[in-house]
N, C-alpha and C positions, 0 to 999 in steps of 0.2 A: 899127814901131808895134804896140802890143798890140791884138789883135783882141778885140772885145767879143762874147761868146757867151752863149747861153742856158744856164741851170743844167742840169747833168746829171740833176737830179731831175725835169726835165720831158722828155717825149718830144720828139724832133726833128720828128716828123710826127704829125698827129692824124687818125685815121680814125674816122668815125662810121658809115659804111656801106661796103660793098665799093666800092672805087674812088673814094670820097668823101674825098679828101685836102684838108685845109684848114689854113690858118695859124691861124685862130681861128674859134670859133663865136659869139663875142660881137659885139654891135653896135659901130659906131664910137663911141669916147668912153666905152664901158662901163668901170667901175672894176674889174671882176672880173679881167681880164688883168693889170693892174698889181699888184693885191693878191696874186694867185697867184704872180707872179714873186718878190715879196718873201718869201712863205712858202717857196717853193722854195729861195731863196738862204739863208734861215735854216736850213733843214733841211740844206743842204750844208755851211754853216759849222759847224754843230754835229756833223756826221758821224753823223747818225741815220737816213739814208735807209732802211736795211734794217729799222729798227724802227718806221717810221711806218705808221699805218693811217689813211687819209683817209676821213672819213665825209661823204658828199654826198647830202643828201636832195632832196626835190622843190623845183623852182625853177631859176633859172639856175645855181645851184651844182651842179646835177646833172651838168653837163658836166665836172666836175673829173676824173672818172676817165678822160677822154680825154687828160688833160694830165700827170697825176702818175705817175711811175714808182715807185710805192710800193704798199703794200697799200691796197686800196680796198673800201669797202662802201657800196652805195647803200641808203639807209634810207627807210622810209616817212615821209610828210610829218610833220615835227615831232619824229620819234622818235630823231634822232641822239644826243642825250645819254643816252637809255636804252640804245641799242645800244652806245655808247661805254662806259657803266658796266659792262655785261656783259663786253665784250671786255677792258677794262682789268683787271677782277678775275680773269679767267682767265689773261690774259697780262700780268702786272704790269710786265714790262720793255718793253712796247710803248709807243710814243708816239702817243696818240690825238688826232687833230685833228677837231673838229666844225666844219664850215664851213657856215654857215646864213644864209639871207636873212631879211628882216624879216617877211614873211608866214609863213614856216616857223617861225621861232623865237619871234616875239612874238605870233603868232596861234595856230595849232593846237598848237604845241609849247610853250606857256607853262608848263604843269605840269611837263614833262620838264626844261626848263632850270632852273626855280626849284628843284626838288628835287635835281637833280644839283649845283647850286651850294651848296645848303644842306648837302648831305652832304660837300662839299669833295672831290668826285671829282678824282683827280689826272689832269686832262686840260686841253687848251687849246681854247678856243672862240673862233672868229672870226665875229663877227656883222656881216654886210654890210647896212647900213641905207641903202637908197635911197628909202625912203618910198613904195614902190609894189609891186604884184604885177607885176614886170616881164615874167616869162616868159609869163603868160597874157593879156597885153593891157593892163595898166595899171589894174587895179581898185584900190579904196581898201584900203590896208593898215593895220595897227594903228598904224603910225608916220606915216601920211599927215598932212600939215599941215592946220590949220584953214583953211577956205575954199578948199582946193585941190580943183579939179575933176578927177574921174576917171571911168572908165566906169560905176562904181557910185555915184558921188556927182556927178552932172552939174551940180548947182547949188552944189557945194562942200561940204566936210566941215563939219558943224554940231556944235557942242559938245554941245547938249542932245540931239540925236538920235543922234550917233555917238560921243560922248565925245572927250576930248582925246587927242593922240598919246601913246602909251605910251613912257616913257623907261626902257628896259631897264637901261642901265648904273646909273642911280640906284637902280632897284628892287633889283638884285642887290647893290649896294653896302651895302644895309641888313642883309644877312645876315652872320653871324659867320664863316663858313668860307672864303670866297674869299680868295686871297692876292694877286690882281691884278684890278682892275676899271678899265678905261680906255676913253676914247672919243677916237678920232683920225680923220683924214680923208685922202682922196687927191684933193686939190684944187690944191695948189701944191707946188713943190719943197720948201719949208720944212716943210709938213705931211706930205709923203710921207716925209721923213727921220725925222720923229717916229713915223710909222706903222711904218716899217721897224724902228726900234729897239724899239717895243712888241711887234711880232710876234716878234722874236728873244727878247725877255724872257719872253713867255708860254710859248714852247717851252722855253727854258732852265729856267724854273720846274718844268716837268714832268720834264725830264731830271734835275733836282736833287731830285725827289720832294717838292716843296713843297706841291702841291695844285692847286686849281681856279683857272685864269686865264681871264678874260673880256675880250676886246678888241672893242669896237664900232667899226666903221669906216664913216664917212659916205662914200658912194660915189655916182657919177653914173649916171643912167639917161636919157640924152638922148632915146631913142626914146619912152618913156612920158611924159617931161616935155615932149615936143614942142619941144625947143630944140636948138641946135647943141652939139657936144662942148665948145667953148670956153665957151659960155653956161652949160652944165651945171656946169662947175667953179666959175664965178662964183656960181652959185646955191647951191652948197654953202657957200662962204665967207660970202655976204651974207645968206642966208635960213635954210638948213637948220641951220647951226651956231648960230644965235641961239635956235632951239628946242631943239636938242640940243647944249649947250655942250661944247666940247672940254676934255679934261683927264683927270687920273688921280684916281680917287675912292678907290681902295684899293691900297696897295702894301706888303705885309708880308714881302717876300722876304728882308729882312735881319733879321727878328725871329722868324719861325716856324721850328720844327725840322723837318727832313726826316722823311718817313715812315720808320718803323723796319722791322723784319721784317714779313713778310706779315700783313696783317690778316685774310686769308681763307685759312688753311692748308687744304690738301686732304689729309685723312687717310684711311686705309683700315683695314679690319679692326677689331680690338678697340680700337685707339686712337680710331677714329672714334666707336664706340659709347660709350666711356667719356666722350668729349668732349661728346656730345649728351645723355647721361643721367647725372647725377651719381651716382656709385656703381654705375653699370651694369656688370655683368660677364657675359661669355660664356665658355662652354667653349672651350678652345683647339681649333681645327679645322684640319685639313690643307687645303692648297690644293686647290680643287675641280678635278676632271679635266675642265676645259673649255678647248677650243682656240679656239672662235669665240664670237661674241655669241649670246645666247639672248634672245628677246623673248617674254614671257608676258603675255597679257591675261586679267584676271579681270573678268567682266561679269555684271551682274544688276540688282537694284533696291535702292534705299535700305533699310537695315534688315537686310541679309544679311551685313554685315561686310566689304563689298568693299574699302573703303579701308584699314581697320585690318588686314585679312588681307594686303593688298598690302604694308603696312609690315613685317609680320612676315616675309613672303617676302623682301623686300629686305634686311632686317637679317640674315636667315639667310645670304644670299649674301655679305654684307659679312664675316660671321664666317669665311667660307671664303676670305677674301682676294681677293674679286672686286670689280671696279668696278661700280657699280650706279646706275641712275636709276629714279625712281618718279614716274610721271606720271598724276595722277587726272583724271577727267572725271565731272561729276555735275550734276544739275539743282538747282533751288532747294528742292525738297521734302526734308524731313527723312526721310520714309519713303515708299516706293512709287515714287519717281522713278527714272529711269535712272541707273545708276552703273557706272563701269568704272575700272580702273587698269591701266596697262601698266608692267611691271617689265622692264627690260633689264639683263642681267648679262653681264659680259665679263671675260676675263683681262687685257685692256688697257683703255685709255680707251674709254668708251662713245661711239660715233660720233654718236648722236642719241637723245634720249628719245622722239622720234616714230618709230613703227614702222608702215610701210605693210604689211609682211609680217611675220607673227608665227610663232613656232615652236610655240606652244601656246595654244589658246583654252580657258579654263575658263568654261563657260557655266552660269550659275546659274538661268536661266529661258529659256523658249522664244523670246521676242523677241531675246534676246542671241545665241542660237545662229543665228537667222535673219539677224540684222544683221551678224555678224562672221565666220561660218565661211568666207566667201570670202577672208578675209585670211590664213588659215593656209597656210603653205608646203606644197607637195607633200611627202609623207612626214612631215608634221608630226603634231601630236597634238591631239585635241579631247577634253576631259573634260566629260561631260554629267551634269547633276544630274537623275538619273532620277526623283527624287521629284516634280519639277514638269514635266519635259519628256517627252512621250509619243511623240515622233517621232524618227526617225533623222536625222543630218546628211545633206545631199544629196551631200556629198563621198564619193568612193570611193577617193581617193588618200591618205587620212590614217588614222592609227590612232585608234580611238575607245574610250574607257573610260567605263562607266556606273557612277556612284556615287550611292547614295540619300542625298545629303548633307543635305537638309532634314529627312528622317526621323531621321537620326542626331543632328542638332543639337537637334531638338525633344525627342527621348528624353532627352538630357542636360540639358534645361532651358535650352538656349542657342540659340534660333532665330536670334539675331544672329551666330552663329558658323558659318553655312552655308559661307561662303567659306573659312574655316579648314579645314573638313573636306576641301573640294576641293583646297586647297593641300597638305594632308597627303597626299592621294592622288597629286597630281602629283609630290611628292618621292619617294614610294614607287615610282612607276612609272619616273621618269626617272633616279633614283639620282645626280643631279647634286649635290644637297645631302644633308644628313643630317637625320633627324627630330630628333636631339638639338639641332642648331643652331636649328631652328624653335622647339622648346620653350624653349630658352634666350633666344630673342628676344621672347617673349611680353610681357615687362614693358615693351618699347619700343613695342609696337603697341596695347596695351590701356590704356584710360583707367582702368577700374575694376580696380585691382590685386587686389581681393578675388576676382576671377573667374579669376585665373591658374591656380589649382589645378584648377578644373573644366575649363578649356580644355586643360590638359595631359592630363587623363584622356580628354578627347574625342579628342585627337590620337592617343593610344596605342590607344584602342578602334578608331578608324578603320583604323589600320595593321594591327591584329590581325585585323579582319574581311577586309581585302584580302589578307592573307597566307594566310588559311584558305580562300580561294576556289580 
């Protein structure tokens, strides 16, 4: 007799805490276990286990990473489609599964799911609709039925006060890009067979690069519904499915063309610059003599050219065939508010644009020096704008250079180029990049092209003064 066994995509034992081995974390009669077995079987049948990334946000779906022997990312509440979009665009061969409940997807995550669907992101979304916030005690969800009593609607959901239940499948079906939109249920053997088929189809669409697939699954929550598991299944068939009709709303799998070559090519060096600036040209630069990542923070206030200077630094690094990230931070003010930018350059892929420890701080004003000097690595570098900063850094384990940047910029009639003076000084002292590459990148960072000549002269003057010291 053939032995029935659990899919190899699921772990054999589930550990939540040390010594806490369980068969399941779900309540008796819950539909999650049934649905997840179907997803695991489809993954196994398609042979894609090593490519799958399972996204499990807040709610009962959060337990998924205890069960699936795949890649797993736990997302913030409602944000799984946004996380999936980012991951899929970076790793296009991955199979992204967004597994979300009704409070998560139809509540706080409405914007994320609508826009991911509208863009036609090549991912598979499984929306578990049990019409309640099951994990947190049974509050009213966006899909809770009219007149249904919950912890937050003790007298029943009222149409005028609370609105009608949101029909997500119908809403998403109005968009042009989804290739599959369907609603199924796990209530009876007949409906489960349809659900299994639709889950497989949604994943197969992604394997075939067809686009966005959305499968809404009506599921039971006996605990929050205060009924037995058997009664819960009947409730799906006799009540829930009358409000949320079962069926397929969109199925374009036989008519759409697969995604072609990458829509998001990752270019480097001169090819990248030409791609983002029509007609942009850079001097050919040799590979920069860089073995590890370097993180440089430029910090000051709005009006000193912090962000545009950071763009020029980043593009100069790209010209030297380095991988680069550019991460700005600024307040709402056009002038005078805090502004900073972190540029990370690396001979390999940048590990993260966020840098808790930096190699160099370029401080354009006193508050920036005070706020960020602690982030500089021991043996790192701090460049101080001596025109505005009249005190020394507190650190004694770093190299400090003083540059009268504001004075030089004002003398050139370019007070907004203070950051560029400091960046020129950084390149002069570090010798990681070349001044020529910075000059050649000006047309990418400056909005006013008429000022390129004056900025070029300012860079050369800065280097001349530093060399003569």
